[in-house]
C-alpha positions in Angstrom: -4.4 -5.9 44.4 -4.5 -4.6 40.9 -1.2 -3.8 39.4 -0.4 -0.1 40.0 2.2 1.7 37.8 3.6 5.0 39.1 6.7 6.8 37.8 8.0 3.6 36.2 7.6 1.6 39.4 5.0 -1.2 39.2 3.5 -2.5 42.5 1.8 -5.8 42.0 1.0 -9.0 43.9 4.0 -11.2 44.2 4.3 -14.4 42.3 6.5 -17.5 43.0 8.9 -16.3 40.3 9.5 -13.2 42.4 10.7 -15.0 45.6 14.4 -15.3 44.6 14.6 -11.5 44.4 12.7 -11.2 47.7 15.2 -13.7 49.3 18.2 -11.8 48.0 16.9 -8.4 49.1 16.0 -9.5 52.6 19.3 -11.4 53.0 21.2 -8.2 52.6 19.3 -6.6 55.6 19.6 -9.7 57.7 23.4 -10.1 57.2 24.5 -6.4 57.0 22.1 -4.3 59.1 20.1 -4.2 62.3 16.8 -3.1 60.5 15.5 -6.7 61.0 16.1 -8.6 64.1 16.3 -12.0 62.2 19.9 -13.2 62.4 19.7 -16.0 59.7 18.5 -15.2 56.3 15.3 -17.1 55.4 15.7 -19.6 52.6 13.8 -19.5 49.4 11.6 -22.2 50.8 11.0 -20.1 53.9 9.8 -17.3 51.7 7.6 -19.6 49.7 5.9 -20.7 53.0 5.6 -17.0 54.0 4.0 -16.0 50.8 1.7 -19.1 50.7 0.7 -18.3 54.4 -0.2 -14.7 53.5 -2.3 -15.8 50.5 -4.0 -18.5 52.5 -5.1 -15.9 55.0 -6.2 -13.3 52.3 -3.4 -11.1 53.2 -1.3 -9.0 50.7 2.3 -10.0 49.6 3.4 -7.4 47.1 6.5 -6.6 45.0 7.7 -3.3 43.4 9.3 -3.7 40.0 11.2 -1.2 38.1 12.3 -1.9 34.5 11.5 -5.6 34.9 13.6 -5.9 38.1 12.1 -6.6 41.5 13.3 -3.7 43.7 11.3 -4.2 46.9 8.6 -6.2 48.6 5.9 -5.8 51.4 3.6 -8.2 53.1 1.3 -8.6 56.1 1.1 -11.2 58.6 -1.2 -11.6 61.5 -0.3 -9.4 64.5 -0.8 -12.2 67.0 -2.1 -15.8 66.9 -5.0 -15.4 69.3 -8.3 -15.2 67.5 -9.3 -11.9 69.0 -6.5 -10.2 67.1 -7.7 -11.6 63.7 -8.5 -8.1 62.4 -5.0 -6.7 63.2 -2.0 -7.3 60.9 1.7 -6.4 61.1 3.5 -5.0 58.0 6.9 -5.6 56.6 8.3 -3.4 53.8 11.8 -3.8 52.3 13.4 -2.1 49.4 16.7 -3.2 47.7 19.6 -1.2 49.0 20.3 0.3 45.5 16.7 1.3 45.0 16.1 3.1 48.4 14.5 6.5 48.6 12.8 6.5 45.3 9.3 6.0 46.5 8.9 2.3 46.1 8.6 1.8 49.9 5.7 4.4 50.1 3.9 2.8 47.1 4.3 -0.7 48.7 3.1 0.4 52.1 0.0 2.2 50.5 -0.7 -1.0 48.6 -0.7 -3.0 52.0 -3.0 -0.5 53.6 -5.5 -0.6 50.7 -5.3 -4.4 50.3 -5.5 -5.0 54.1 -8.5 -2.8 54.5 -10.3 -4.6 51.5 -10.0 -7.9 53.4 -11.6 -6.5 56.5 -8.6 -5.7 58.6 -9.1 -2.9 61.0 -5.6 -2.1 62.4 -2.1 -2.3 61.1 0.9 -2.4 63.4 4.6 -1.7 62.4 7.4 -2.9 64.6 10.4 -0.7 63.6 13.9 -1.4 64.9 15.4 1.9 66.2 18.6 1.9 64.2 19.5 5.6 64.2 18.2 6.0 60.7 14.7 7.5 60.8 13.6 6.4 57.2 11.3 3.4 58.3 9.5 5.3 60.9 9.2 8.4 58.7 7.8 6.2 55.9 5.1 4.8 58.3 4.3 8.3 59.7 3.9 9.7 56.2 1.3 7.0 55.6 -0.6 8.0 58.7 0.8 5.7 61.4 1.2 7.0 65.0 3.9 6.0 67.4 2.2 4.1 70.2 5.0 2.6 72.2 8.7 1.8 72.5 10.2 -1.5 73.7 13.7 -0.9 75.1 16.6 -3.1 74.5 14.5 -6.1 73.3 16.9 -7.2 70.5 20.6 -8.0 70.5 22.1 -8.1 67.0 25.7 -7.4 65.8 26.6 -6.6 69.4 24.0 -3.8 69.8 21.1 -3.8 72.1 18.2 -2.5 70.1 14.8 -0.8 70.8 11.8 -1.2 68.7 9.1 1.4 68.0 5.6 0.4 67.8 3.5 2.3 65.2 -0.2 1.8 64.5 -2.7 2.9 61.9 -6.5 2.3 61.8 -7.7 1.1 58.4 -10.8 2.5 56.8 
């Protein structure tokens, strides 16, 4: 992906120097919220492996930067490991708590859509934890995703049974 600047926010491919910020941003959500069903924050080494895995598969791993600070990240991974699913990816988009609702999430998701389509992907799936806050599902719907299913009480985190919404979008 080429670097895209919009209203002061730059969306660009992540570099290894960005992964400390990615680790910090995501750890906040793992430890303090139910928006991800991971219970232990991935280490910097885990994030290096995730980023390298995305790159090795030709999949996007992007960051949003504002005034020189990484304020969000987004990446794709294969939807499933079976080869017949090879043209379908799952997205993840996270914006730093202090930078939420400023448009970085939308810019990151649009970047994933563009970059994934350019690599020959045909479908993108989002698995959104139903937290009571509609922001993530609304973000995906605003970028053309449709709700295609709900998995009830599939995650237990912080003493809560949680549903996940499945959203899907065809790529051009």
